PyMOL Python script that loads the backbone (N, CA, C, O; Angstrom):
from pymol import cmd

cmd.read_pdbstr("""\
ATOM      1  N   UNK A   1      67.270  38.000   1.869  1.00  0.00           N
ATOM      2  CA  UNK A   1      66.029  38.021   1.065  1.00  0.00           C
ATOM      3  C   UNK A   1      65.847  36.755   0.260  1.00  0.00           C
ATOM      4  O   UNK A   1      64.737  36.263   0.056  1.00  0.00           O
ATOM      5  N   UNK A   2      66.967  36.256  -0.184  1.00  0.00           N
ATOM      6  CA  UNK A   2      67.002  35.011  -0.984  1.00  0.00           C
ATOM      7  C   UNK A   2      66.440  33.802  -0.337  1.00  0.00           C
ATOM      8  O   UNK A   2      65.698  32.998  -0.901  1.00  0.00           O
ATOM      9  N   UNK A   3      66.893  33.727   1.021  1.00  0.00           N
ATOM     10  CA  UNK A   3      66.555  32.750   2.008  1.00  0.00           C
ATOM     11  C   UNK A   3      64.864  32.840   2.231  1.00  0.00           C
ATOM     12  O   UNK A   3      64.240  31.798   2.433  1.00  0.00           O
ATOM     13  N   UNK A   4      64.226  34.053   2.185  1.00  0.00           N
ATOM     14  CA  UNK A   4      62.885  33.943   2.558  1.00  0.00           C
ATOM     15  C   UNK A   4      62.059  33.371   1.358  1.00  0.00           C
ATOM     16  O   UNK A   4      61.024  32.730   1.538  1.00  0.00           O
ATOM     17  N   UNK A   5      62.563  33.633   0.167  1.00  0.00           N
ATOM     18  CA  UNK A   5      61.959  33.154  -1.123  1.00  0.00           C
ATOM     19  C   UNK A   5      61.909  31.694  -1.184  1.00  0.00           C
ATOM     20  O   UNK A   5      60.922  31.069  -1.573  1.00  0.00           O
ATOM     21  N   UNK A   6      63.181  31.086  -0.725  1.00  0.00           N
ATOM     22  CA  UNK A   6      63.420  29.557  -0.589  1.00  0.00           C
ATOM     23  C   UNK A   6      62.491  29.040   0.335  1.00  0.00           C
ATOM     24  O   UNK A   6      61.811  28.057   0.043  1.00  0.00           O
ATOM     25  N   UNK A   7      62.389  29.668   1.533  1.00  0.00           N
ATOM     26  CA  UNK A   7      61.418  29.064   2.556  1.00  0.00           C
ATOM     27  C   UNK A   7      60.030  29.200   2.166  1.00  0.00           C
ATOM     28  O   UNK A   7      59.246  28.333   2.552  1.00  0.00           O
ATOM     29  N   UNK A   8      59.592  30.207   1.424  1.00  0.00           N
ATOM     30  CA  UNK A   8      58.264  30.437   0.888  1.00  0.00           C
ATOM     31  C   UNK A   8      57.999  29.209   0.008  1.00  0.00           C
ATOM     32  O   UNK A   8      56.993  28.526   0.199  1.00  0.00           O
ATOM     33  N   UNK A   9      58.880  28.920  -0.945  1.00  0.00           N
ATOM     34  CA  UNK A   9      58.696  28.043  -1.992  1.00  0.00           C
ATOM     35  C   UNK A   9      58.464  26.677  -1.228  1.00  0.00           C
ATOM     36  O   UNK A   9      57.493  25.966  -1.489  1.00  0.00           O
ATOM     37  N   UNK A  10      59.409  26.348  -0.267  1.00  0.00           N
ATOM     38  CA  UNK A  10      59.320  24.974   0.236  1.00  0.00           C
ATOM     39  C   UNK A  10      57.998  24.841   1.105  1.00  0.00           C
ATOM     40  O   UNK A  10      57.413  23.760   1.181  1.00  0.00           O
ATOM     41  N   UNK A  11      57.567  25.936   1.733  1.00  0.00           N
ATOM     42  CA  UNK A  11      56.310  26.116   2.511  1.00  0.00           C
ATOM     43  C   UNK A  11      55.251  25.943   1.563  1.00  0.00           C
ATOM     44  O   UNK A  11      54.258  25.314   1.928  1.00  0.00           O
ATOM     45  N   UNK A  12      55.314  26.429   0.344  1.00  0.00           N
ATOM     46  CA  UNK A  12      54.170  26.349  -0.627  1.00  0.00           C
ATOM     47  C   UNK A  12      54.053  24.868  -1.099  1.00  0.00           C
ATOM     48  O   UNK A  12      52.980  24.267  -1.149  1.00  0.00           O
ATOM     49  N   UNK A  13      55.325  24.308  -1.457  1.00  0.00           N
ATOM     50  CA  UNK A  13      55.387  22.923  -1.884  1.00  0.00           C
ATOM     51  C   UNK A  13      54.642  21.923  -0.807  1.00  0.00           C
ATOM     52  O   UNK A  13      53.819  21.064  -1.125  1.00  0.00           O
ATOM     53  N   UNK A  14      55.032  22.167   0.345  1.00  0.00           N
ATOM     54  CA  UNK A  14      54.559  21.328   1.652  1.00  0.00           C
ATOM     55  C   UNK A  14      53.068  21.519   1.672  1.00  0.00           C
ATOM     56  O   UNK A  14      52.388  20.504   1.824  1.00  0.00           O
ATOM     57  N   UNK A  15      52.497  22.621   1.546  1.00  0.00           N
ATOM     58  CA  UNK A  15      51.170  22.813   1.709  1.00  0.00           C
ATOM     59  C   UNK A  15      50.439  22.289   0.560  1.00  0.00           C
ATOM     60  O   UNK A  15      49.318  21.831   0.780  1.00  0.00           O
ATOM     61  N   UNK A  16      50.922  22.282  -0.695  1.00  0.00           N
ATOM     62  CA  UNK A  16      50.203  21.729  -1.853  1.00  0.00           C
ATOM     63  C   UNK A  16      50.202  20.154  -1.679  1.00  0.00           C
ATOM     64  O   UNK A  16      49.232  19.498  -2.059  1.00  0.00           O
ATOM     65  N   UNK A  17      51.182  19.631  -1.165  1.00  0.00           N
ATOM     66  CA  UNK A  17      51.309  18.024  -0.716  1.00  0.00           C
ATOM     67  C   UNK A  17      50.288  17.795   0.207  1.00  0.00           C
ATOM     68  O   UNK A  17      49.458  16.908   0.006  1.00  0.00           O
ATOM     69  N   UNK A  18      50.264  18.552   1.264  1.00  0.00           N
ATOM     70  CA  UNK A  18      49.362  18.365   2.451  1.00  0.00           C
ATOM     71  C   UNK A  18      47.896  18.524   1.945  1.00  0.00           C
ATOM     72  O   UNK A  18      47.044  17.757   2.394  1.00  0.00           O
ATOM     73  N   UNK A  19      47.570  19.440   1.072  1.00  0.00           N
ATOM     74  CA  UNK A  19      46.247  19.645   0.676  1.00  0.00           C
ATOM     75  C   UNK A  19      45.788  18.354  -0.173  1.00  0.00           C
ATOM     76  O   UNK A  19      44.688  17.851   0.055  1.00  0.00           O
ATOM     77  N   UNK A  20      46.591  17.862  -1.092  1.00  0.00           N
ATOM     78  CA  UNK A  20      46.398  16.753  -1.786  1.00  0.00           C
ATOM     79  C   UNK A  20      46.093  15.565  -0.853  1.00  0.00           C
ATOM     80  O   UNK A  20      45.026  14.960  -0.960  1.00  0.00           O
ATOM     81  N   UNK A  21      46.922  15.263  -0.038  1.00  0.00           N
ATOM     82  CA  UNK A  21      46.616  14.300   0.989  1.00  0.00           C
ATOM     83  C   UNK A  21      45.406  14.440   1.807  1.00  0.00           C
ATOM     84  O   UNK A  21      44.871  13.411   2.218  1.00  0.00           O
ATOM     85  N   UNK A  22      44.967  15.452   2.060  1.00  0.00           N
ATOM     86  CA  UNK A  22      43.703  15.714   2.824  1.00  0.00           C
ATOM     87  C   UNK A  22      42.653  15.539   1.885  1.00  0.00           C
ATOM     88  O   UNK A  22      41.664  14.926   2.290  1.00  0.00           O
ATOM     89  N   UNK A  23      42.663  15.947   0.726  1.00  0.00           N
ATOM     90  CA  UNK A  23      41.613  15.666  -0.319  1.00  0.00           C
ATOM     91  C   UNK A  23      41.502  14.111  -0.559  1.00  0.00           C
ATOM     92  O   UNK A  23      40.401  13.561  -0.585  1.00  0.00           O
ATOM     93  N   UNK A  24      42.546  13.505  -0.712  1.00  0.00           N
ATOM     94  CA  UNK A  24      42.417  12.046  -0.948  1.00  0.00           C
ATOM     95  C   UNK A  24      41.651  11.289   0.360  1.00  0.00           C
ATOM     96  O   UNK A  24      40.789  10.416   0.259  1.00  0.00           O
ATOM     97  N   UNK A  25      42.209  11.874   1.649  1.00  0.00           N
ATOM     98  CA  UNK A  25      41.603  11.255   2.824  1.00  0.00           C
ATOM     99  C   UNK A  25      40.085  11.586   2.843  1.00  0.00           C
ATOM    100  O   UNK A  25      39.309  10.695   3.191  1.00  0.00           O
ATOM    101  N   UNK A  26      39.668  12.659   2.536  1.00  0.00           N
ATOM    102  CA  UNK A  26      38.385  13.260   2.484  1.00  0.00           C
ATOM    103  C   UNK A  26      37.378  12.408   1.681  1.00  0.00           C
ATOM    104  O   UNK A  26      36.231  12.155   2.048  1.00  0.00           O
ATOM    105  N   UNK A  27      37.944  12.014   0.575  1.00  0.00           N
ATOM    106  CA  UNK A  27      37.209  11.292  -0.378  1.00  0.00           C
ATOM    107  C   UNK A  27      36.646   9.936   0.111  1.00  0.00           C
ATOM    108  O   UNK A  27      35.646   9.442  -0.411  1.00  0.00           O
ATOM    109  N   UNK A  28      37.305   9.363   1.107  1.00  0.00           N
ATOM    110  CA  UNK A  28      37.079   8.129   1.606  1.00  0.00           C
ATOM    111  C   UNK A  28      35.706   8.316   2.289  1.00  0.00           C
ATOM    112  O   UNK A  28      34.831   7.460   2.157  1.00  0.00           O
ATOM    113  N   UNK A  29      35.522   9.408   2.999  1.00  0.00           N
ATOM    114  CA  UNK A  29      34.301   9.664   3.724  1.00  0.00           C
ATOM    115  C   UNK A  29      33.190  10.249   3.063  1.00  0.00           C
ATOM    116  O   UNK A  29      32.045   9.912   3.363  1.00  0.00           O
ATOM    117  N   UNK A  30      33.448  11.164   2.119  1.00  0.00           N
ATOM    118  CA  UNK A  30      32.448  11.748   1.332  1.00  0.00           C
ATOM    119  C   UNK A  30      31.759  11.069   0.150  1.00  0.00           C
ATOM    120  O   UNK A  30      30.576  11.272  -0.126  1.00  0.00           O
ATOM    121  N   UNK A  31      32.543  10.271  -0.517  1.00  0.00           N
ATOM    122  CA  UNK A  31      32.067   9.490  -1.746  1.00  0.00           C
ATOM    123  C   UNK A  31      32.661   8.179  -1.777  1.00  0.00           C
ATOM    124  O   UNK A  31      33.437   7.847  -2.673  1.00  0.00           O
ATOM    125  N   UNK A  32      32.346   7.477  -0.898  1.00  0.00           N
ATOM    126  CA  UNK A  32      33.106   5.954  -0.924  1.00  0.00           C
ATOM    127  C   UNK A  32      32.467   5.137  -1.992  1.00  0.00           C
ATOM    128  O   UNK A  32      31.275   5.214  -2.290  1.00  0.00           O
ATOM    129  N   UNK A  33      33.315   4.374  -2.532  1.00  0.00           N
ATOM    130  CA  UNK A  33      32.964   3.431  -3.722  1.00  0.00           C
ATOM    131  C   UNK A  33      31.738   2.500  -3.269  1.00  0.00           C
ATOM    132  O   UNK A  33      30.758   2.302  -3.986  1.00  0.00           O
ATOM    133  N   UNK A  34      31.909   1.969  -2.032  1.00  0.00           N
ATOM    134  CA  UNK A  34      30.828   1.147  -1.732  1.00  0.00           C
ATOM    135  C   UNK A  34      29.438   1.618  -1.762  1.00  0.00           C
ATOM    136  O   UNK A  34      28.507   0.821  -1.883  1.00  0.00           O
ATOM    137  N   UNK A  35      29.255   2.957  -1.649  1.00  0.00           N
ATOM    138  CA  UNK A  35      27.819   3.455  -1.905  1.00  0.00           C
ATOM    139  C   UNK A  35      27.632   3.438  -3.338  1.00  0.00           C
ATOM    140  O   UNK A  35      26.550   3.073  -3.797  1.00  0.00           O
ATOM    141  N   UNK A  36      28.534   3.779  -4.049  1.00  0.00           N
ATOM    142  CA  UNK A  36      28.277   3.765  -5.507  1.00  0.00           C
ATOM    143  C   UNK A  36      27.861   2.362  -5.972  1.00  0.00           C
ATOM    144  O   UNK A  36      26.914   2.176  -6.736  1.00  0.00           O
ATOM    145  N   UNK A  37      28.649   1.362  -5.450  1.00  0.00           N
ATOM    146  CA  UNK A  37      28.413  -0.016  -5.917  1.00  0.00           C
ATOM    147  C   UNK A  37      27.049  -0.417  -5.338  1.00  0.00           C
ATOM    148  O   UNK A  37      26.344  -1.151  -6.030  1.00  0.00           O
ATOM    149  N   UNK A  38      26.635  -0.037  -4.218  1.00  0.00           N
ATOM    150  CA  UNK A  38      25.436  -0.538  -3.614  1.00  0.00           C
ATOM    151  C   UNK A  38      24.235   0.043  -4.696  1.00  0.00           C
ATOM    152  O   UNK A  38      23.442  -0.736  -5.226  1.00  0.00           O
ATOM    153  N   UNK A  39      24.218   1.304  -4.911  1.00  0.00           N
ATOM    154  CA  UNK A  39      23.271   1.785  -5.882  1.00  0.00           C
ATOM    155  C   UNK A  39      23.226   1.201  -7.164  1.00  0.00           C
ATOM    156  O   UNK A  39      22.165   0.898  -7.709  1.00  0.00           O
ATOM    157  N   UNK A  40      24.444   1.015  -7.714  1.00  0.00           N
ATOM    158  CA  UNK A  40      24.364   0.268  -8.970  1.00  0.00           C
ATOM    159  C   UNK A  40      23.853  -1.271  -8.968  1.00  0.00           C
ATOM    160  O   UNK A  40      23.285  -1.789  -9.930  1.00  0.00           O
ATOM    161  N   UNK A  41      24.114  -1.860  -7.863  1.00  0.00           N
ATOM    162  CA  UNK A  41      23.564  -3.196  -7.725  1.00  0.00           C
ATOM    163  C   UNK A  41      22.208  -3.276  -7.378  1.00  0.00           C
ATOM    164  O   UNK A  41      21.562  -4.221  -7.831  1.00  0.00           O
ATOM    165  N   UNK A  42      21.638  -2.413  -6.621  1.00  0.00           N
ATOM    166  CA  UNK A  42      20.168  -2.347  -6.138  1.00  0.00           C
ATOM    167  C   UNK A  42      19.364  -1.302  -6.839  1.00  0.00           C
ATOM    168  O   UNK A  42      18.446  -0.743  -6.240  1.00  0.00           O
ATOM    169  N   UNK A  43      19.655  -1.014  -8.054  1.00  0.00           N
ATOM    170  CA  UNK A  43      18.983   0.262  -8.685  1.00  0.00           C
ATOM    171  C   UNK A  43      17.414  -0.137  -8.968  1.00  0.00           C
ATOM    172  O   UNK A  43      16.553   0.737  -8.872  1.00  0.00           O
ATOM    173  N   UNK A  44      17.137  -1.231  -9.254  1.00  0.00           N
ATOM    174  CA  UNK A  44      15.823  -1.513  -9.469  1.00  0.00           C
ATOM    175  C   UNK A  44      15.080  -1.530  -8.064  1.00  0.00           C
ATOM    176  O   UNK A  44      13.964  -1.016  -7.991  1.00  0.00           O
ATOM    177  N   UNK A  45      15.559  -1.999  -7.157  1.00  0.00           N
ATOM    178  CA  UNK A  45      14.894  -2.020  -5.813  1.00  0.00           C
ATOM    179  C   UNK A  45      14.553  -0.576  -5.265  1.00  0.00           C
ATOM    180  O   UNK A  45      13.519  -0.318  -4.649  1.00  0.00           O
ATOM    181  N   UNK A  46      15.587   0.368  -5.577  1.00  0.00           N
ATOM    182  CA  UNK A  46      15.498   1.799  -5.135  1.00  0.00           C
ATOM    183  C   UNK A  46      14.421   2.366  -6.012  1.00  0.00           C
ATOM    184  O   UNK A  46      13.605   3.084  -5.434  1.00  0.00           O
ATOM    185  N   UNK A  47      14.271   2.182  -7.271  1.00  0.00           N
ATOM    186  CA  UNK A  47      13.377   2.748  -8.041  1.00  0.00           C
ATOM    187  C   UNK A  47      11.959   2.285  -7.658  1.00  0.00           C
ATOM    188  O   UNK A  47      10.990   3.040  -7.728  1.00  0.00           O
ATOM    189  N   UNK A  48      11.888   0.998  -7.249  1.00  0.00           N
ATOM    190  CA  UNK A  48      10.642   0.425  -6.823  1.00  0.00           C
ATOM    191  C   UNK A  48      10.054   1.070  -5.512  1.00  0.00           C
ATOM    192  O   UNK A  48       8.860   1.327  -5.357  1.00  0.00           O
ATOM    193  N   UNK A  49      11.072   1.303  -4.565  1.00  0.00           N
ATOM    194  CA  UNK A  49      10.737   1.883  -3.311  1.00  0.00           C
ATOM    195  C   UNK A  49      10.237   3.403  -3.608  1.00  0.00           C
ATOM    196  O   UNK A  49       9.200   3.812  -3.084  1.00  0.00           O
ATOM    197  N   UNK A  50      10.959   4.162  -4.408  1.00  0.00           N
ATOM    198  CA  UNK A  50      10.687   5.541  -4.601  1.00  0.00           C
ATOM    199  C   UNK A  50       9.175   5.569  -5.255  1.00  0.00           C
ATOM    200  O   UNK A  50       8.383   6.425  -4.863  1.00  0.00           O
ATOM    201  N   UNK A  51       8.822   4.682  -6.188  1.00  0.00           N
ATOM    202  CA  UNK A  51       7.547   4.596  -6.722  1.00  0.00           C
ATOM    203  C   UNK A  51       6.431   4.285  -5.647  1.00  0.00           C
ATOM    204  O   UNK A  51       5.317   4.808  -5.650  1.00  0.00           O
ATOM    205  N   UNK A  52       6.874   3.383  -4.751  1.00  0.00           N
ATOM    206  CA  UNK A  52       5.877   3.071  -3.783  1.00  0.00           C
ATOM    207  C   UNK A  52       5.586   4.243  -2.887  1.00  0.00           C
ATOM    208  O   UNK A  52       4.438   4.555  -2.570  1.00  0.00           O
ATOM    209  N   UNK A  53       6.658   4.877  -2.493  1.00  0.00           N
ATOM    210  CA  UNK A  53       6.595   5.997  -1.531  1.00  0.00           C
ATOM    211  C   UNK A  53       5.654   7.131  -2.110  1.00  0.00           C
ATOM    212  O   UNK A  53       4.775   7.701  -1.463  1.00  0.00           O
ATOM    213  N   UNK A  54       5.986   7.369  -3.453  1.00  0.00           N
ATOM    214  CA  UNK A  54       5.133   8.526  -4.164  1.00  0.00           C
ATOM    215  C   UNK A  54       3.731   8.088  -4.209  1.00  0.00           C
ATOM    216  O   UNK A  54       2.906   8.964  -3.949  1.00  0.00           O
ATOM    217  N   UNK A  55       3.314   6.976  -4.470  1.00  0.00           N
ATOM    218  CA  UNK A  55       2.036   6.425  -4.366  1.00  0.00           C
ATOM    219  C   UNK A  55       1.298   6.539  -2.993  1.00  0.00           C
ATOM    220  O   UNK A  55       0.142   6.935  -2.849  1.00  0.00           O
ATOM    221  N   UNK A  56       2.174   6.119  -1.982  1.00  0.00           N
ATOM    222  CA  UNK A  56       1.657   6.287  -0.559  1.00  0.00           C
ATOM    223  C   UNK A  56       1.286   7.639  -0.118  1.00  0.00           C
ATOM    224  O   UNK A  56       0.270   7.969   0.494  1.00  0.00           O
ATOM    225  N   UNK A  57       2.387   8.467  -0.574  1.00  0.00           N
ATOM    226  CA  UNK A  57       2.216   9.924   0.094  1.00  0.00           C
ATOM    227  C   UNK A  57       1.339  10.775  -0.925  1.00  0.00           C
ATOM    228  O   UNK A  57       0.948  11.894  -0.593  1.00  0.00           O
ATOM    229  N   UNK A  58       1.079  10.314  -1.982  1.00  0.00           N
ATOM    230  CA  UNK A  58       0.259  11.169  -3.064  1.00  0.00           C
ATOM    231  C   UNK A  58       1.227  12.321  -3.658  1.00  0.00           C
ATOM    232  O   UNK A  58       0.780  13.409  -4.023  1.00  0.00           O
ATOM    233  N   UNK A  59       2.417  12.023  -3.712  1.00  0.00           N
ATOM    234  CA  UNK A  59       3.329  13.028  -4.293  1.00  0.00           C
ATOM    235  C   UNK A  59       2.982  13.149  -5.740  1.00  0.00           C
ATOM    236  O   UNK A  59       2.842  12.140  -6.431  1.00  0.00           O
ATOM    237  N   UNK A  60       2.822  14.499  -6.277  1.00  0.00           N
ATOM    238  CA  UNK A  60       2.568  14.746  -7.537  1.00  0.00           C
ATOM    239  C   UNK A  60       3.528  15.836  -8.022  1.00  0.00           C
ATOM    240  O   UNK A  60       3.514  16.831  -7.297  1.00  0.00           O
ATOM    241  N   UNK A  61       4.277  15.889  -8.970  1.00  0.00           N
ATOM    242  CA  UNK A  61       5.390  16.655  -9.431  1.00  0.00           C
ATOM    243  C   UNK A  61       4.841  17.961  -9.924  1.00  0.00           C
ATOM    244  O   UNK A  61       5.432  19.024  -9.734  1.00  0.00           O
ATOM    245  N   UNK A  62       3.606  17.852 -10.612  1.00  0.00           N
ATOM    246  CA  UNK A  62       3.069  19.119 -11.130  1.00  0.00           C
ATOM    247  C   UNK A  62       2.014  19.512 -10.136  1.00  0.00           C
ATOM    248  O   UNK A  62       1.221  18.705  -9.651  1.00  0.00           O
ATOM    249  N   UNK A  63       2.051  20.922  -9.831  1.00  0.00           N
ATOM    250  CA  UNK A  63       1.184  21.737  -9.062  1.00  0.00           C
ATOM    251  C   UNK A  63      -0.224  21.574  -9.731  1.00  0.00           C
ATOM    252  O   UNK A  63      -0.349  21.281 -10.920  1.00  0.00           O
ATOM    253  N   UNK A  64      -1.338  21.800  -8.825  1.00  0.00           N
ATOM    254  CA  UNK A  64      -2.667  21.723  -9.368  1.00  0.00           C
ATOM    255  C   UNK A  64      -2.872  22.975 -10.162  1.00  0.00           C
ATOM    256  O   UNK A  64      -2.248  23.979  -9.819  1.00  0.00           O
ATOM    257  N   UNK A  65      -3.726  23.021 -11.240  1.00  0.00           N
ATOM    258  CA  UNK A  65      -4.098  24.069 -12.094  1.00  0.00           C
ATOM    259  C   UNK A  65      -4.381  25.430 -11.353  1.00  0.00           C
ATOM    260  O   UNK A  65      -4.046  26.504 -11.853  1.00  0.00           O
ATOM    261  N   UNK A  66      -5.030  25.328 -10.108  1.00  0.00           N
ATOM    262  CA  UNK A  66      -5.302  26.538  -9.384  1.00  0.00           C
ATOM    263  C   UNK A  66      -4.016  27.273  -9.054  1.00  0.00           C
ATOM    264  O   UNK A  66      -3.916  28.493  -9.181  1.00  0.00           O
ATOM    265  N   UNK A  67      -3.057  26.505  -8.635  1.00  0.00           N
ATOM    266  CA  UNK A  67      -1.718  26.960  -8.208  1.00  0.00           C
ATOM    267  C   UNK A  67      -0.958  27.555  -9.361  1.00  0.00           C
ATOM    268  O   UNK A  67      -0.349  28.620  -9.257  1.00  0.00           O
ATOM    269  N   UNK A  68      -1.011  26.806 -10.513  1.00  0.00           N
ATOM    270  CA  UNK A  68      -0.367  27.421 -11.703  1.00  0.00           C
ATOM    271  C   UNK A  68      -0.898  28.662 -12.193  1.00  0.00           C
ATOM    272  O   UNK A  68      -0.213  29.472 -12.817  1.00  0.00           O
ATOM    273  N   UNK A  69      -2.263  28.836 -11.883  1.00  0.00           N
ATOM    274  CA  UNK A  69      -2.942  30.189 -12.301  1.00  0.00           C
ATOM    275  C   UNK A  69      -2.472  31.290 -11.318  1.00  0.00           C
ATOM    276  O   UNK A  69      -2.215  32.429 -11.708  1.00  0.00           O
ATOM    277  N   UNK A  70      -2.360  30.860  -9.888  1.00  0.00           N
ATOM    278  CA  UNK A  70      -1.955  31.901  -9.081  1.00  0.00           C
ATOM    279  C   UNK A  70      -0.579  32.314  -9.434  1.00  0.00           C
ATOM    280  O   UNK A  70      -0.299  33.500  -9.607  1.00  0.00           O
ATOM    281  N   UNK A  71       0.317  31.323  -9.549  1.00  0.00           N
ATOM    282  CA  UNK A  71       1.827  31.745  -9.865  1.00  0.00           C
ATOM    283  C   UNK A  71       1.816  32.533 -11.089  1.00  0.00           C
ATOM    284  O   UNK A  71       2.521  33.543 -11.108  1.00  0.00           O
ATOM    285  N   UNK A  72       1.100  32.219 -12.153  1.00  0.00           N
ATOM    286  CA  UNK A  72       1.145  33.072 -13.478  1.00  0.00           C
ATOM    287  C   UNK A  72       0.846  34.424 -13.096  1.00  0.00           C
ATOM    288  O   UNK A  72       1.570  35.348 -13.465  1.00  0.00           O
ATOM    289  N   UNK A  73      -0.361  34.636 -12.251  1.00  0.00           N
ATOM    290  CA  UNK A  73      -0.963  35.953 -12.013  1.00  0.00           C
ATOM    291  C   UNK A  73       0.125  36.696 -11.095  1.00  0.00           C
ATOM    292  O   UNK A  73       0.347  37.882 -11.339  1.00  0.00           O
ATOM    293  N   UNK A  74       0.756  36.114 -10.142  1.00  0.00           N
ATOM    294  CA  UNK A  74       1.737  36.852  -9.361  1.00  0.00           C
ATOM    295  C   UNK A  74       2.978  37.301 -10.153  1.00  0.00           C
ATOM    296  O   UNK A  74       3.575  38.348  -9.898  1.00  0.00           O
ATOM    297  N   UNK A  75       3.352  36.392 -11.188  1.00  0.00           N
ATOM    298  CA  UNK A  75       4.446  36.640 -12.112  1.00  0.00           C
ATOM    299  C   UNK A  75       3.985  37.905 -13.037  1.00  0.00           C
ATOM    300  O   UNK A  75       4.782  38.826 -13.214  1.00  0.00           O
ATOM    301  N   UNK A  76       2.917  37.928 -13.518  1.00  0.00           N
ATOM    302  CA  UNK A  76       2.321  38.907 -14.375  1.00  0.00           C
ATOM    303  C   UNK A  76       2.330  40.391 -13.641  1.00  0.00           C
ATOM    304  O   UNK A  76       2.739  41.423 -14.172  1.00  0.00           O
ATOM    305  N   UNK A  77       1.799  40.275 -12.328  1.00  0.00           N
ATOM    306  CA  UNK A  77       1.776  41.568 -11.617  1.00  0.00           C
ATOM    307  C   UNK A  77       3.245  42.061 -11.204  1.00  0.00           C
ATOM    308  O   UNK A  77       3.480  43.262 -11.071  1.00  0.00           O
ATOM    309  N   UNK A  78       4.191  41.103 -11.014  1.00  0.00           N
ATOM    310  CA  UNK A  78       5.495  41.525 -10.749  1.00  0.00           C
ATOM    311  C   UNK A  78       6.137  42.179 -12.066  1.00  0.00           C
ATOM    312  O   UNK A  78       6.885  43.145 -11.919  1.00  0.00           O
ATOM    313  N   UNK A  79       5.902  41.746 -13.182  1.00  0.00           N
ATOM    314  CA  UNK A  79       6.335  42.222 -14.513  1.00  0.00           C
ATOM    315  C   UNK A  79       5.757  43.666 -14.709  1.00  0.00           C
ATOM    316  O   UNK A  79       6.435  44.634 -15.055  1.00  0.00           O
ATOM    317  N   UNK A  80       4.497  43.681 -14.458  1.00  0.00           N
ATOM    318  CA  UNK A  80       3.802  44.905 -14.670  1.00  0.00           C
ATOM    319  C   UNK A  80       4.320  46.026 -13.703  1.00  0.00           C
ATOM    320  O   UNK A  80       4.468  47.207 -14.017  1.00  0.00           O
ATOM    321  N   UNK A  81       4.555  45.509 -12.567  1.00  0.00           N
ATOM    322  CA  UNK A  81       4.977  46.531 -11.634  1.00  0.00           C
ATOM    323  C   UNK A  81       6.512  47.034 -11.846  1.00  0.00           C
ATOM    324  O   UNK A  81       6.871  48.117 -11.384  1.00  0.00           O
ATOM    325  N   UNK A  82       7.327  46.251 -12.516  1.00  0.00           N
ATOM    326  CA  UNK A  82       8.777  46.433 -12.959  1.00  0.00           C
ATOM    327  C   UNK A  82       8.613  47.611 -13.919  1.00  0.00           C
ATOM    328  O   UNK A  82       9.284  48.632 -13.766  1.00  0.00           O
ATOM    329  N   UNK A  83       7.680  47.469 -14.955  1.00  0.00           N
ATOM    330  CA  UNK A  83       7.649  48.286 -16.056  1.00  0.00           C
ATOM    331  C   UNK A  83       7.269  49.607 -15.575  1.00  0.00           C
ATOM    332  O   UNK A  83       7.799  50.610 -16.050  1.00  0.00           O
ATOM    333  N   UNK A  84       6.295  49.678 -14.570  1.00  0.00           N
ATOM    334  CA  UNK A  84       5.950  51.109 -14.242  1.00  0.00           C
ATOM    335  C   UNK A  84       6.975  51.589 -12.949  1.00  0.00           C
ATOM    336  O   UNK A  84       6.893  52.728 -12.487  1.00  0.00           O
TER     337      UNK A  84
END
""", "prot")
cmd.dss("prot")
cmd.show_as("cartoon", "prot")
cmd.util.cbc("prot")
cmd.orient("prot")
């Protein structure tokens, strides 16, 4: 029985080390430093591109007043239905 505990402890330690190694390896692909450096160095250019895109597509963050009224009405009806 003591042998099993030792084996489990060794296995546990090996798995922890392997897990740490895999996490380090994965960081290279999921969040490389070069991407961060690129965005830091080209921040103004990216902001300008986003502004131009929003102007071209007519992107508007706020919904039109008709939609706001519709959403408010729907929310009011749901609250009313919950109470009843």
